[in-house]
C-alpha positions as CSV (number, residue, x, y, z in Angstrom):
1,X,-35.3,-9.6,100.7
2,X,-33.7,-13.1,99.2
3,X,-30.8,-14.5,100.5
4,X,-30.2,-17.0,97.8
5,X,-27.3,-15.2,94.9
6,X,-29.8,-16.4,91.9
7,X,-32.7,-14.7,93.9
8,X,-31.2,-11.4,94.2
9,X,-29.9,-11.2,90.7
10,X,-33.4,-12.1,89.0
11,X,-35.2,-9.5,91.3
12,X,-32.5,-7.2,89.6
13,X,-32.7,-8.2,86.6
14,X,-36.8,-7.7,86.9
15,X,-36.0,-4.0,88.1
16,X,-34.3,-3.6,84.8
17,X,-37.0,-4.7,82.6
18,X,-40.0,-3.1,84.2
19,X,-38.3,0.0,83.9
20,X,-37.2,-0.6,80.6
21,X,-40.7,-1.9,79.5
22,X,-42.3,1.3,81.0
23,X,-40.4,3.2,79.1
24,X,-41.2,2.1,76.0
25,X,-45.1,2.0,77.0
26,X,-44.1,5.3,77.9
27,X,-42.7,6.6,75.1
28,X,-46.1,4.7,72.9
29,X,-48.3,7.0,74.9
30,X,-46.7,10.0,74.1
31,X,-46.5,9.1,70.3
32,X,-50.3,8.1,70.3
33,X,-51.1,11.1,72.4
34,X,-49.3,13.6,69.9
35,X,-51.2,11.7,66.9
36,X,-53.9,12.4,68.7
37,X,-53.6,16.3,68.4
38,X,-52.5,15.7,65.2
39,X,-56.6,14.6,64.6
40,X,-58.1,17.2,66.1
41,X,-56.1,19.9,64.2
42,X,-56.8,18.0,61.0
43,X,-53.2,18.0,60.0
44,X,-53.3,14.6,58.0
45,X,-49.5,14.7,57.2
46,X,-48.7,14.8,60.7
47,X,-51.2,12.3,61.8
48,X,-50.1,10.1,59.1
49,X,-46.5,10.1,60.1
50,X,-47.1,9.8,63.8
51,X,-49.5,6.8,62.9
52,X,-46.2,5.0,61.3
53,X,-44.3,5.8,64.0
54,X,-46.5,4.2,66.3
55,X,-47.1,1.3,64.4
56,X,-43.9,0.1,64.2
57,X,-42.8,0.7,68.5
58,X,-46.3,-1.0,69.0
59,X,-44.6,-3.7,67.3
60,X,-42.0,-3.7,68.7
61,X,-43.8,-3.7,72.0
62,X,-45.2,-6.8,70.6
63,X,-42.1,-8.9,69.8
64,X,-40.4,-7.7,72.8
65,X,-43.4,-8.8,75.1
66,X,-44.1,-5.5,76.2
67,X,-47.5,-5.2,75.6
68,X,-50.1,-8.1,74.4
69,X,-50.9,-8.6,71.0
70,X,-54.6,-8.1,71.6
71,X,-53.7,-4.7,72.9
72,X,-51.4,-3.6,69.7
73,X,-54.0,-5.1,67.2
74,X,-56.9,-2.6,69.0
75,X,-55.0,0.1,69.2
76,X,-53.1,0.1,65.4
77,X,-57.1,-0.1,64.5
78,X,-58.3,2.5,66.5
79,X,-55.6,4.8,65.1
80,X,-55.6,3.7,61.5
81,X,-59.4,4.0,61.7
82,X,-59.1,7.6,62.8
83,X,-56.3,8.2,60.0
84,X,-58.8,6.7,57.4
85,X,-61.8,8.9,58.5
86,X,-59.5,12.4,58.6
87,X,-58.6,11.7,54.9
88,X,-62.2,10.3,53.6
């Protein structure tokens, strides 16, 4: 355990940020899971709604440095491709 006051504060801040980031990532994974379920059910309207929500959350995570920009781009591309195949 740290002895210096600023070190103790940094530990607390890191814990708080870790919890926040875990919550954001978990929310994104849940949205993606629901999107994939909608794709399996061949429900284009529901899938489009979840895609829009997932895209927004992924971009927010990228802006907050929760997820890497390349991972966000790769994930968005994968979801868009699945949605386009459903609509085709």
